[in-house]
Structures are given as C-alpha cells and as structure tokens.
N, CA, C and O atoms as a Tripos MOL2 file, in Angstrom:
@<TRIPOS>MOLECULE
protein
  288   287    72     0     0
PROTEIN
NO_CHARGES

@<TRIPOS>ATOM
      1 N          72.8250  -81.0680   90.9000 N.3       1 UNK1
      2 CA         72.2830  -82.9060   90.9160 C.3       1 UNK1
      3 C          71.5320  -83.1080   89.9420 C.2       1 UNK1
      4 O          70.6900  -82.2570   89.6560 O.2       1 UNK1
      5 N          71.6610  -84.3020   89.1880 N.am      2 UNK2
      6 CA         70.9460  -84.7110   88.1420 C.3       2 UNK2
      7 C          69.7350  -85.2610   88.6610 C.2       2 UNK2
      8 O          69.6760  -85.6910   89.8130 O.2       2 UNK2
      9 N          68.6580  -85.2740   87.7900 N.am      3 UNK3
     10 CA         67.5400  -86.2350   87.9120 C.3       3 UNK3
     11 C          67.2860  -86.9670   88.8920 C.2       3 UNK3
     12 O          66.5830  -86.8280   89.8930 O.2       3 UNK3
     13 N          68.1970  -88.0900   88.3420 N.am      4 UNK4
     14 CA         68.3490  -89.5560   88.7110 C.3       4 UNK4
     15 C          68.8040  -89.3870   89.8340 C.2       4 UNK4
     16 O          68.0530  -89.9980   90.5950 O.2       4 UNK4
     17 N          69.8130  -88.7860   90.5410 N.am      5 UNK5
     18 CA         70.4010  -88.5870   91.7750 C.3       5 UNK5
     19 C          69.0700  -87.7490   92.6400 C.2       5 UNK5
     20 O          68.6180  -88.2260   93.6810 O.2       5 UNK5
     21 N          68.7030  -86.8460   92.2230 N.am      6 UNK6
     22 CA         67.5400  -85.7970   92.9960 C.3       6 UNK6
     23 C          66.2030  -87.3970   93.3800 C.2       6 UNK6
     24 O          65.8770  -87.6570   94.5380 O.2       6 UNK6
     25 N          65.7960  -88.0120   92.4590 N.am      7 UNK7
     26 CA         65.0170  -88.8140   92.9600 C.3       7 UNK7
     27 C          65.2950  -89.9230   93.4170 C.2       7 UNK7
     28 O          64.2910  -90.6340   93.3910 O.2       7 UNK7
     29 N          66.4290  -90.5890   93.9520 N.am      8 UNK8
     30 CA         66.9650  -91.2060   94.4940 C.3       8 UNK8
     31 C          66.8090  -90.7960   96.0380 C.2       8 UNK8
     32 O          66.3610  -91.4790   96.9580 O.2       8 UNK8
     33 N          67.3700  -89.3180   96.0600 N.am      9 UNK9
     34 CA         67.6080  -89.1810   97.2500 C.3       9 UNK9
     35 C          66.3750  -88.6570   98.0030 C.2       9 UNK9
     36 O          66.3820  -88.4880   99.2220 O.2       9 UNK9
     37 N          65.2480  -88.3930   97.1630 N.am     10 UNK10
     38 CA         63.3350  -88.1090   97.7440 C.3      10 UNK10
     39 C          63.3420  -89.7470   98.2400 C.2      10 UNK10
     40 O          63.3030  -90.0530   99.4320 O.2      10 UNK10
     41 N          63.3930  -90.6580   97.2290 N.am     11 UNK11
     42 CA         63.2260  -91.7250   97.7230 C.3      11 UNK11
     43 C          63.5940  -92.1010   98.8730 C.2      11 UNK11
     44 O          62.7080  -92.2780   99.7100 O.2      11 UNK11
     45 N          65.0050  -92.3310   99.2480 N.am     12 UNK12
     46 CA         65.7030  -92.5820  100.3960 C.3      12 UNK12
     47 C          65.1770  -91.5320  101.3230 C.2      12 UNK12
     48 O          65.0260  -91.9610  102.4670 O.2      12 UNK12
     49 N          64.8310  -90.1810  101.1360 N.am     13 UNK13
     50 CA         63.8470  -89.8090  102.5720 C.3      13 UNK13
     51 C          62.7280  -89.9780  102.9180 C.2      13 UNK13
     52 O          62.2850  -89.6580  104.0210 O.2      13 UNK13
     53 N          61.9730  -90.6260  101.8200 N.am     14 UNK14
     54 CA         60.8320  -91.0460  101.9920 C.3      14 UNK14
     55 C          60.9430  -92.4720  102.9360 C.2      14 UNK14
     56 O          60.3850  -92.5570  104.0300 O.2      14 UNK14
     57 N          61.7180  -93.5280  102.3620 N.am     15 UNK15
     58 CA         62.0380  -94.3860  102.6330 C.3      15 UNK15
     59 C          62.1750  -94.4810  104.1590 C.2      15 UNK15
     60 O          61.5110  -95.2310  104.8750 O.2      15 UNK15
     61 N          63.4940  -93.2890  104.7210 N.am     16 UNK16
     62 CA         63.6890  -93.4530  106.0690 C.3      16 UNK16
     63 C          62.5420  -92.8200  107.3200 C.2      16 UNK16
     64 O          62.6300  -92.9380  108.5420 O.2      16 UNK16
     65 N          61.6370  -92.2310  106.6250 N.am     17 UNK17
     66 CA         60.6690  -91.4610  107.3500 C.3      17 UNK17
     67 C          59.6620  -92.2970  107.6950 C.2      17 UNK17
     68 O          58.7010  -92.0350  108.4180 O.2      17 UNK17
     69 N          59.9950  -93.5940  106.9980 N.am     18 UNK18
     70 CA         58.7100  -94.7090  107.5210 C.3      18 UNK18
     71 C          59.2410  -95.2540  109.1010 C.2      18 UNK18
     72 O          60.2760  -95.1510  109.7600 O.2      18 UNK18
     73 N          57.7300  -95.9630  109.3010 N.am     19 UNK19
     74 CA         58.1860  -96.7620  110.6380 C.3      19 UNK19
     75 C          58.3980  -97.7160  110.1160 C.2      19 UNK19
     76 O          57.9770  -98.2080  109.0690 O.2      19 UNK19
     77 N          59.4870  -98.2080  111.2820 N.am     20 UNK20
     78 CA         60.0030  -99.5900  111.2880 C.3      20 UNK20
     79 C          59.2860 -100.9210  110.3850 C.2      20 UNK20
     80 O          59.6740 -101.5710  109.4150 O.2      20 UNK20
     81 N          58.3570 -100.9470  111.0240 N.am     21 UNK21
     82 CA         57.2460 -102.0320  110.3620 C.3      21 UNK21
     83 C          57.2950 -101.5530  108.9730 C.2      21 UNK21
     84 O          58.0510 -102.1430  108.2000 O.2      21 UNK21
     85 N          56.7210 -100.7450  108.6290 N.am     22 UNK22
     86 CA         56.7560 -100.0410  107.2670 C.3      22 UNK22
     87 C          58.0040 -100.2540  106.2460 C.2      22 UNK22
     88 O          58.0820 -100.5500  105.0540 O.2      22 UNK22
     89 N          58.7100 -100.0360  107.0170 N.am     23 UNK23
     90 CA         59.9140 -100.1340  106.0110 C.3      23 UNK23
     91 C          60.9680 -101.4140  106.0490 C.2      23 UNK23
     92 O          62.0130 -101.5370  105.4090 O.2      23 UNK23
     93 N          60.2980 -102.4380  107.1130 N.am     24 UNK24
     94 CA         60.5540 -103.5960  106.9220 C.3      24 UNK24
     95 C          59.5710 -104.4260  105.9070 C.2      24 UNK24
     96 O          60.2270 -105.2900  105.3250 O.2      24 UNK24
     97 N          57.9900 -104.4170  105.4660 N.am     25 UNK25
     98 CA         57.3010 -104.6830  104.7130 C.3      25 UNK25
     99 C          58.1410 -104.2110  103.0620 C.2      25 UNK25
    100 O          58.2970 -105.0650  102.1890 O.2      25 UNK25
    101 N          58.5490 -102.9200  102.8960 N.am     26 UNK26
    102 CA         59.2100 -102.4270  101.9520 C.3      26 UNK26
    103 C          60.5520 -103.4950  101.2750 C.2      26 UNK26
    104 O          60.7030 -104.2330  100.3010 O.2      26 UNK26
    105 N          61.3310 -103.0480  102.4330 N.am     27 UNK27
    106 CA         62.1100 -104.3140  102.1110 C.3      27 UNK27
    107 C          61.8990 -105.8940  102.1080 C.2      27 UNK27
    108 O          62.6560 -106.7500  101.6490 O.2      27 UNK27
    109 N          61.0070 -106.0100  102.5660 N.am     28 UNK28
    110 CA         60.7050 -107.5270  102.0430 C.3      28 UNK28
    111 C          60.0170 -107.5520  100.7470 C.2      28 UNK28
    112 O          60.0490 -108.6880  100.2730 O.2      28 UNK28
    113 N          59.4920 -106.8210  100.1100 N.am     29 UNK29
    114 CA         58.9550 -106.9610   98.6580 C.3      29 UNK29
    115 C          60.4230 -106.4710   97.9440 C.2      29 UNK29
    116 O          60.7270 -107.2450   97.0360 O.2      29 UNK29
    117 N          60.9580 -105.8690   98.0520 N.am     30 UNK30
    118 CA         62.3610 -105.6050   97.4590 C.3      30 UNK30
    119 C          63.3320 -107.0810   97.4620 C.2      30 UNK30
    120 O          63.8120 -107.6390   96.4760 O.2      30 UNK30
    121 N          63.4100 -107.3890   98.5500 N.am     31 UNK31
    122 CA         64.2190 -108.3550   98.1020 C.3      31 UNK31
    123 C          63.6570 -109.8710   97.6160 C.2      31 UNK31
    124 O          64.3620 -110.8620   97.4290 O.2      31 UNK31
    125 N          62.3810 -109.7890   97.4820 N.am     32 UNK32
    126 CA         61.4560 -111.2980   96.9700 C.3      32 UNK32
    127 C          61.7100 -110.5730   95.5400 C.2      32 UNK32
    128 O          61.4520 -111.4620   94.7280 O.2      32 UNK32
    129 N          62.0690 -109.4580   94.8510 N.am     33 UNK33
    130 CA         62.1130 -109.1500   93.7770 C.3      33 UNK33
    131 C          63.1730 -109.5790   92.6170 C.2      33 UNK33
    132 O          63.9780 -108.6760   92.3890 O.2      33 UNK33
    133 N          63.3790 -110.9040   91.7310 N.am     34 UNK34
    134 CA         64.6680 -111.5710   91.3800 C.3      34 UNK34
    135 C          65.2650 -110.0870   90.7860 C.2      34 UNK34
    136 O          66.3660 -110.0180   91.3320 O.2      34 UNK34
    137 N          65.1580 -109.2750   90.2280 N.am     35 UNK35
    138 CA         66.0460 -108.1630   89.3540 C.3      35 UNK35
    139 C          66.9640 -107.5060   90.7230 C.2      35 UNK35
    140 O          68.1890 -107.4230   90.8010 O.2      35 UNK35
    141 N          65.8490 -107.0440   91.8330 N.am     36 UNK36
    142 CA         66.2250 -106.4120   93.1610 C.3      36 UNK36
    143 C          67.3300 -107.4340   93.7700 C.2      36 UNK36
    144 O          68.2180 -107.0340   94.5220 O.2      36 UNK36
    145 N          67.2010 -108.7160   93.3970 N.am     37 UNK37
    146 CA         67.9940 -109.5750   94.4060 C.3      37 UNK37
    147 C          69.4490 -109.5850   93.7000 C.2      37 UNK37
    148 O          70.4420 -109.4900   94.4220 O.2      37 UNK37
    149 N          69.5690 -109.6820   92.4970 N.am     38 UNK38
    150 CA         70.6660 -109.6560   91.3620 C.3      38 UNK38
    151 C          71.1970 -108.0860   91.5130 C.2      38 UNK38
    152 O          72.4080 -108.1570   91.7210 O.2      38 UNK38
    153 N          70.8990 -107.1200   91.4960 N.am     39 UNK39
    154 CA         71.4670 -105.6250   91.6990 C.3      39 UNK39
    155 C          72.5380 -105.6520   93.3870 C.2      39 UNK39
    156 O          73.7050 -105.3570   93.6450 O.2      39 UNK39
    157 N          71.6160 -106.0590   94.0290 N.am     40 UNK40
    158 CA         71.9690 -106.1850   95.3360 C.3      40 UNK40
    159 C          73.4700 -106.8170   95.5640 C.2      40 UNK40
    160 O          74.4940 -106.3360   96.0500 O.2      40 UNK40
    161 N          73.1090 -108.3150   94.9100 N.am     41 UNK41
    162 CA         74.3510 -109.5440   95.2280 C.3      41 UNK41
    163 C          75.3430 -108.4560   94.1560 C.2      41 UNK41
    164 O          76.4700 -108.2460   94.6050 O.2      41 UNK41
    165 N          75.0700 -107.8880   93.0430 N.am     42 UNK42
    166 CA         76.0600 -107.2550   92.1990 C.3      42 UNK42
    167 C          77.3340 -106.2500   92.7280 C.2      42 UNK42
    168 O          78.5590 -106.1350   92.6760 O.2      42 UNK42
    169 N          75.7890 -105.4480   93.4190 N.am     43 UNK43
    170 CA         76.4450 -104.2900   94.3900 C.3      43 UNK43
    171 C          77.3550 -105.0780   95.7610 C.2      43 UNK43
    172 O          78.3210 -104.5140   96.2760 O.2      43 UNK43
    173 N          76.9310 -106.2390   96.1470 N.am     44 UNK44
    174 CA         77.8010 -106.8050   97.1600 C.3      44 UNK44
    175 C          79.0000 -107.1540   96.5090 C.2      44 UNK44
    176 O          79.9680 -106.5970   97.0260 O.2      44 UNK44
    177 N          79.2150 -107.7240   95.7590 N.am     45 UNK45
    178 CA         80.5180 -108.0480   94.7480 C.3      45 UNK45
    179 C          81.4530 -106.5590   94.5180 C.2      45 UNK45
    180 O          82.5150 -106.2020   95.0270 O.2      45 UNK45
    181 N          80.8590 -106.1230   93.8660 N.am     46 UNK46
    182 CA         81.5460 -104.8110   93.6820 C.3      46 UNK46
    183 C          82.3200 -104.0170   95.1090 C.2      46 UNK46
    184 O          83.4570 -103.5580   95.0040 O.2      46 UNK46
    185 N          81.8540 -103.9690   95.8840 N.am     47 UNK47
    186 CA         81.9870 -103.6660   97.4220 C.3      47 UNK47
    187 C          83.1950 -104.7250   97.9380 C.2      47 UNK47
    188 O          84.0900 -104.3870   98.7130 O.2      47 UNK47
    189 N          83.1010 -105.5960   97.5630 N.am     48 UNK48
    190 CA         84.3670 -107.0980   98.0750 C.3      48 UNK48
    191 C          85.2050 -106.6380   97.1050 C.2      48 UNK48
    192 O          86.3770 -106.4550   97.4370 O.2      48 UNK48
    193 N          84.8670 -106.4020   95.9470 N.am     49 UNK49
    194 CA         86.2090 -106.3410   95.0170 C.3      49 UNK49
    195 C          86.7810 -105.0990   95.3070 C.2      49 UNK49
    196 O          87.8680 -105.1070   94.7290 O.2      49 UNK49
    197 N          86.6120 -103.8740   95.9800 N.am     50 UNK50
    198 CA         87.2700 -102.7450   95.9150 C.3      50 UNK50
    199 C          87.8560 -102.3420   96.9720 C.2      50 UNK50
    200 O          88.3910 -101.2570   97.2000 O.2      50 UNK50
    201 N          87.6400 -104.0260   98.1600 N.am     51 UNK51
    202 CA         88.0400 -104.3880   99.6060 C.3      51 UNK51
    203 C          89.4550 -104.7770   99.5240 C.2      51 UNK51
    204 O          90.2480 -104.5580  100.4390 O.2      51 UNK51
    205 N          89.8090 -105.4400   98.2610 N.am     52 UNK52
    206 CA         90.8510 -106.4070   98.2650 C.3      52 UNK52
    207 C          92.1230 -105.8130   98.1640 C.2      52 UNK52
    208 O          92.4390 -104.9830   97.3120 O.2      52 UNK52
    209 N          92.8530 -106.2630   99.0640 N.am     53 UNK53
    210 CA         94.4330 -105.1840   99.1950 C.3      53 UNK53
    211 C          95.1270 -105.8290   98.5760 C.2      53 UNK53
    212 O          94.9860 -106.9870   98.1840 O.2      53 UNK53
    213 N          96.1460 -104.9360   98.4070 N.am     54 UNK54
    214 CA         97.2580 -105.0580   97.2150 C.3      54 UNK54
    215 C          97.0450 -104.7770   95.5000 C.2      54 UNK54
    216 O          96.3350 -103.8180   95.1990 O.2      54 UNK54
    217 N          97.3450 -105.1850   94.9530 N.am     55 UNK55
    218 CA         97.1040 -104.4920   93.7470 C.3      55 UNK55
    219 C          95.9370 -104.2650   93.1320 C.2      55 UNK55
    220 O          94.8780 -104.8250   93.4170 O.2      55 UNK55
    221 N          96.0950 -103.4610   92.2980 N.am     56 UNK56
    222 CA         94.4110 -103.2420   91.5750 C.3      56 UNK56
    223 C          94.1950 -104.4320   90.9860 C.2      56 UNK56
    224 O          95.2380 -105.0140   90.6870 O.2      56 UNK56
    225 N          93.1520 -105.0170   90.7070 N.am     57 UNK57
    226 CA         92.6380 -106.0490   90.2520 C.3      57 UNK57
    227 C          91.1880 -105.6420   89.0660 C.2      57 UNK57
    228 O          90.1170 -105.1110   89.3580 O.2      57 UNK57
    229 N          91.7530 -106.2010   87.4950 N.am     58 UNK58
    230 CA         90.3560 -106.1720   86.7590 C.3      58 UNK58
    231 C          89.2090 -107.1080   87.4090 C.2      58 UNK58
    232 O          89.4190 -108.1080   88.0960 O.2      58 UNK58
    233 N          88.1690 -106.6660   87.1090 N.am     59 UNK59
    234 CA         86.6830 -107.1340   87.8910 C.3      59 UNK59
    235 C          86.7450 -108.6760   87.4870 C.2      59 UNK59
    236 O          86.6360 -109.6350   88.2510 O.2      59 UNK59
    237 N          86.9590 -108.6920   86.0230 N.am     60 UNK60
    238 CA         86.8870 -110.1900   84.8590 C.3      60 UNK60
    239 C          87.9750 -110.8240   86.1110 C.2      60 UNK60
    240 O          87.3870 -111.8070   86.5620 O.2      60 UNK60
    241 N          88.8940 -110.7070   86.6140 N.am     61 UNK61
    242 CA         89.8430 -111.4730   86.8750 C.3      61 UNK61
    243 C          89.3600 -111.9650   88.7970 C.2      61 UNK61
    244 O          89.5030 -112.9990   89.4490 O.2      61 UNK61
    245 N          88.7800 -110.6170   89.1010 N.am     62 UNK62
    246 CA         88.4570 -110.4740   90.8030 C.3      62 UNK62
    247 C          87.2160 -111.9840   90.7700 C.2      62 UNK62
    248 O          87.1770 -112.9040   91.5860 O.2      62 UNK62
    249 N          86.3830 -111.7930   89.6220 N.am     63 UNK63
    250 CA         85.1380 -112.8770   89.4390 C.3      63 UNK63
    251 C          85.6080 -114.0170   89.5150 C.2      63 UNK63
    252 O          85.5370 -114.7320   90.5140 O.2      63 UNK63
    253 N          86.1440 -114.3060   88.4500 N.am     64 UNK64
    254 CA         87.0680 -115.5390   88.1190 C.3      64 UNK64
    255 C          87.3250 -116.4260   89.5050 C.2      64 UNK64
    256 O          86.9650 -117.5570   89.8300 O.2      64 UNK64
    257 N          88.0430 -115.4890   90.1150 N.am     65 UNK65
    258 CA         88.6500 -116.3370   91.2020 C.3      65 UNK65
    259 C          87.9720 -116.2880   92.5000 C.2      65 UNK65
    260 O          88.4860 -116.7530   93.5180 O.2      65 UNK65
    261 N          86.8530 -115.7410   92.4710 N.am     66 UNK66
    262 CA         85.5660 -115.9540   93.3890 C.3      66 UNK66
    263 C          84.9790 -116.6040   93.0760 C.2      66 UNK66
    264 O          84.3020 -116.9170   94.0560 O.2      66 UNK66
    265 N          84.5710 -117.3420   91.9760 N.am     67 UNK67
    266 CA         83.9490 -118.3050   91.2800 C.3      67 UNK67
    267 C          84.7250 -119.5030   91.7300 C.2      67 UNK67
    268 O          84.1610 -120.3780   92.3880 O.2      67 UNK67
    269 N          86.1530 -119.5990   91.3680 N.am     68 UNK68
    270 CA         86.7690 -120.3670   91.8370 C.3      68 UNK68
    271 C          87.0550 -121.2690   93.1270 C.2      68 UNK68
    272 O          87.3270 -122.4610   93.2690 O.2      68 UNK68
    273 N          86.8810 -120.2070   94.0020 N.am     69 UNK69
    274 CA         86.8110 -119.9360   95.3730 C.3      69 UNK69
    275 C          85.4810 -120.7620   95.5930 C.2      69 UNK69
    276 O          85.6810 -121.7680   96.2740 O.2      69 UNK69
    277 N          84.1480 -120.5840   95.1750 N.am     70 UNK70
    278 CA         83.2000 -120.9800   95.7230 C.3      70 UNK70
    279 C          82.8440 -122.5880   95.2510 C.2      70 UNK70
    280 O          82.1730 -123.4820   95.7650 O.2      70 UNK70
    281 N          83.5860 -122.4830   94.1010 N.am     71 UNK71
    282 CA         83.4510 -123.9940   93.4900 C.3      71 UNK71
    283 C          84.2950 -125.3530   94.7870 C.2      71 UNK71
    284 O          83.8000 -126.4560   95.0160 O.2      71 UNK71
    285 N          85.2120 -124.9740   95.2310 N.am     72 UNK72
    286 CA         85.8770 -125.5060   96.4270 C.3      72 UNK72
    287 C          85.3310 -126.1340   97.1060 C.2      72 UNK72
    288 O          85.8820 -126.5840   98.1110 O.2      72 UNK72
@<TRIPOS>BOND
     1     1     2 1
     2     2     3 1
     3     3     4 2
     4     3     5 am
     5     5     6 1
     6     6     7 1
     7     7     8 2
     8     7     9 am
     9     9    10 1
    10    10    11 1
    11    11    12 2
    12    11    13 am
    13    13    14 1
    14    14    15 1
    15    15    16 2
    16    15    17 am
    17    17    18 1
    18    18    19 1
    19    19    20 2
    20    19    21 am
    21    21    22 1
    22    22    23 1
    23    23    24 2
    24    23    25 am
    25    25    26 1
    26    26    27 1
    27    27    28 2
    28    27    29 am
    29    29    30 1
    30    30    31 1
    31    31    32 2
    32    31    33 am
    33    33    34 1
    34    34    35 1
    35    35    36 2
    36    35    37 am
    37    37    38 1
    38    38    39 1
    39    39    40 2
    40    39    41 am
    41    41    42 1
    42    42    43 1
    43    43    44 2
    44    43    45 am
    45    45    46 1
    46    46    47 1
    47    47    48 2
    48    47    49 am
    49    49    50 1
    50    50    51 1
    51    51    52 2
    52    51    53 am
    53    53    54 1
    54    54    55 1
    55    55    56 2
    56    55    57 am
    57    57    58 1
    58    58    59 1
    59    59    60 2
    60    59    61 am
    61    61    62 1
    62    62    63 1
    63    63    64 2
    64    63    65 am
    65    65    66 1
    66    66    67 1
    67    67    68 2
    68    67    69 am
    69    69    70 1
    70    70    71 1
    71    71    72 2
    72    71    73 am
    73    73    74 1
    74    74    75 1
    75    75    76 2
    76    75    77 am
    77    77    78 1
    78    78    79 1
    79    79    80 2
    80    79    81 am
    81    81    82 1
    82    82    83 1
    83    83    84 2
    84    83    85 am
    85    85    86 1
    86    86    87 1
    87    87    88 2
    88    87    89 am
    89    89    90 1
    90    90    91 1
    91    91    92 2
    92    91    93 am
    93    93    94 1
    94    94    95 1
    95    95    96 2
    96    95    97 am
    97    97    98 1
    98    98    99 1
    99    99   100 2
   100    99   101 am
   101   101   102 1
   102   102   103 1
   103   103   104 2
   104   103   105 am
   105   105   106 1
   106   106   107 1
   107   107   108 2
   108   107   109 am
   109   109   110 1
   110   110   111 1
   111   111   112 2
   112   111   113 am
   113   113   114 1
   114   114   115 1
   115   115   116 2
   116   115   117 am
   117   117   118 1
   118   118   119 1
   119   119   120 2
   120   119   121 am
   121   121   122 1
   122   122   123 1
   123   123   124 2
   124   123   125 am
   125   125   126 1
   126   126   127 1
   127   127   128 2
   128   127   129 am
   129   129   130 1
   130   130   131 1
   131   131   132 2
   132   131   133 am
   133   133   134 1
   134   134   135 1
   135   135   136 2
   136   135   137 am
   137   137   138 1
   138   138   139 1
   139   139   140 2
   140   139   141 am
   141   141   142 1
   142   142   143 1
   143   143   144 2
   144   143   145 am
   145   145   146 1
   146   146   147 1
   147   147   148 2
   148   147   149 am
   149   149   150 1
   150   150   151 1
   151   151   152 2
   152   151   153 am
   153   153   154 1
   154   154   155 1
   155   155   156 2
   156   155   157 am
   157   157   158 1
   158   158   159 1
   159   159   160 2
   160   159   161 am
   161   161   162 1
   162   162   163 1
   163   163   164 2
   164   163   165 am
   165   165   166 1
   166   166   167 1
   167   167   168 2
   168   167   169 am
   169   169   170 1
   170   170   171 1
   171   171   172 2
   172   171   173 am
   173   173   174 1
   174   174   175 1
   175   175   176 2
   176   175   177 am
   177   177   178 1
   178   178   179 1
   179   179   180 2
   180   179   181 am
   181   181   182 1
   182   182   183 1
   183   183   184 2
   184   183   185 am
   185   185   186 1
   186   186   187 1
   187   187   188 2
   188   187   189 am
   189   189   190 1
   190   190   191 1
   191   191   192 2
   192   191   193 am
   193   193   194 1
   194   194   195 1
   195   195   196 2
   196   195   197 am
   197   197   198 1
   198   198   199 1
   199   199   200 2
   200   199   201 am
   201   201   202 1
   202   202   203 1
   203   203   204 2
   204   203   205 am
   205   205   206 1
   206   206   207 1
   207   207   208 2
   208   207   209 am
   209   209   210 1
   210   210   211 1
   211   211   212 2
   212   211   213 am
   213   213   214 1
   214   214   215 1
   215   215   216 2
   216   215   217 am
   217   217   218 1
   218   218   219 1
   219   219   220 2
   220   219   221 am
   221   221   222 1
   222   222   223 1
   223   223   224 2
   224   223   225 am
   225   225   226 1
   226   226   227 1
   227   227   228 2
   228   227   229 am
   229   229   230 1
   230   230   231 1
   231   231   232 2
   232   231   233 am
   233   233   234 1
   234   234   235 1
   235   235   236 2
   236   235   237 am
   237   237   238 1
   238   238   239 1
   239   239   240 2
   240   239   241 am
   241   241   242 1
   242   242   243 1
   243   243   244 2
   244   243   245 am
   245   245   246 1
   246   246   247 1
   247   247   248 2
   248   247   249 am
   249   249   250 1
   250   250   251 1
   251   251   252 2
   252   251   253 am
   253   253   254 1
   254   254   255 1
   255   255   256 2
   256   255   257 am
   257   257   258 1
   258   258   259 1
   259   259   260 2
   260   259   261 am
   261   261   262 1
   262   262   263 1
   263   263   264 2
   264   263   265 am
   265   265   266 1
   266   266   267 1
   267   267   268 2
   268   267   269 am
   269   269   270 1
   270   270   271 1
   271   271   272 2
   272   271   273 am
   273   273   274 1
   274   274   275 1
   275   275   276 2
   276   275   277 am
   277   277   278 1
   278   278   279 1
   279   279   280 2
   280   279   281 am
   281   281   282 1
   282   282   283 1
   283   283   284 2
   284   283   285 am
   285   285   286 1
   286   286   287 1
   287   287   288 2
@<TRIPOS>SUBSTRUCTURE
     1 UNK1         2 RESIDUE 1 A UNK
     2 UNK2         6 RESIDUE 1 A UNK
     3 UNK3        10 RESIDUE 1 A UNK
     4 UNK4        14 RESIDUE 1 A UNK
     5 UNK5        18 RESIDUE 1 A UNK
     6 UNK6        22 RESIDUE 1 A UNK
     7 UNK7        26 RESIDUE 1 A UNK
     8 UNK8        30 RESIDUE 1 A UNK
     9 UNK9        34 RESIDUE 1 A UNK
    10 UNK10       38 RESIDUE 1 A UNK
    11 UNK11       42 RESIDUE 1 A UNK
    12 UNK12       46 RESIDUE 1 A UNK
    13 UNK13       50 RESIDUE 1 A UNK
    14 UNK14       54 RESIDUE 1 A UNK
    15 UNK15       58 RESIDUE 1 A UNK
    16 UNK16       62 RESIDUE 1 A UNK
    17 UNK17       66 RESIDUE 1 A UNK
    18 UNK18       70 RESIDUE 1 A UNK
    19 UNK19       74 RESIDUE 1 A UNK
    20 UNK20       78 RESIDUE 1 A UNK
    21 UNK21       82 RESIDUE 1 A UNK
    22 UNK22       86 RESIDUE 1 A UNK
    23 UNK23       90 RESIDUE 1 A UNK
    24 UNK24       94 RESIDUE 1 A UNK
    25 UNK25       98 RESIDUE 1 A UNK
    26 UNK26      102 RESIDUE 1 A UNK
    27 UNK27      106 RESIDUE 1 A UNK
    28 UNK28      110 RESIDUE 1 A UNK
    29 UNK29      114 RESIDUE 1 A UNK
    30 UNK30      118 RESIDUE 1 A UNK
    31 UNK31      122 RESIDUE 1 A UNK
    32 UNK32      126 RESIDUE 1 A UNK
    33 UNK33      130 RESIDUE 1 A UNK
    34 UNK34      134 RESIDUE 1 A UNK
    35 UNK35      138 RESIDUE 1 A UNK
    36 UNK36      142 RESIDUE 1 A UNK
    37 UNK37      146 RESIDUE 1 A UNK
    38 UNK38      150 RESIDUE 1 A UNK
    39 UNK39      154 RESIDUE 1 A UNK
    40 UNK40      158 RESIDUE 1 A UNK
    41 UNK41      162 RESIDUE 1 A UNK
    42 UNK42      166 RESIDUE 1 A UNK
    43 UNK43      170 RESIDUE 1 A UNK
    44 UNK44      174 RESIDUE 1 A UNK
    45 UNK45      178 RESIDUE 1 A UNK
    46 UNK46      182 RESIDUE 1 A UNK
    47 UNK47      186 RESIDUE 1 A UNK
    48 UNK48      190 RESIDUE 1 A UNK
    49 UNK49      194 RESIDUE 1 A UNK
    50 UNK50      198 RESIDUE 1 A UNK
    51 UNK51      202 RESIDUE 1 A UNK
    52 UNK52      206 RESIDUE 1 A UNK
    53 UNK53      210 RESIDUE 1 A UNK
    54 UNK54      214 RESIDUE 1 A UNK
    55 UNK55      218 RESIDUE 1 A UNK
    56 UNK56      222 RESIDUE 1 A UNK
    57 UNK57      226 RESIDUE 1 A UNK
    58 UNK58      230 RESIDUE 1 A UNK
    59 UNK59      234 RESIDUE 1 A UNK
    60 UNK60      238 RESIDUE 1 A UNK
    61 UNK61      242 RESIDUE 1 A UNK
    62 UNK62      246 RESIDUE 1 A UNK
    63 UNK63      250 RESIDUE 1 A UNK
    64 UNK64      254 RESIDUE 1 A UNK
    65 UNK65      258 RESIDUE 1 A UNK
    66 UNK66      262 RESIDUE 1 A UNK
    67 UNK67      266 RESIDUE 1 A UNK
    68 UNK68      270 RESIDUE 1 A UNK
    69 UNK69      274 RESIDUE 1 A UNK
    70 UNK70      278 RESIDUE 1 A UNK
    71 UNK71      282 RESIDUE 1 A UNK
    72 UNK72      286 RESIDUE 1 A UNK
C-alpha cells in the first residue's frame, strides 16, 4: 500500500469514527472549499461518463456532449 493510500485510509477511518454532528461540520467545511467543490464535481462527471452505455467514449467527447445538453 502506498503512502498516499495509507493516509487516505487513516483519514477515512477517522472521519467515519466521528459523531454525526462532527461529520456534518467537517463535510460543511469541505463543501465550502472551492477547490474541493471542483474536485467533487469532476469526480461526479467522471462517474457519470463511466456509466454511459454503448461504445467507449473519449472524455473530451463526453464533456462536449454534456456541455451542449446543459446549454439547451
């Protein structure tokens, strides 16, 4: 296991061990961070692209199609 993966596992375990109110406060701070918002949005788009049925699609093509749908 790489160092980065180990750190992320420790962070996740610590986060899960927090009481619900504490987790909500941490999530609130994370969601107010512009960089983290962008990271989460990117991850959601990547997840959505993976779920597209049919032929494999280049990420550039997927995002172009997504943008054209959003503008309508």
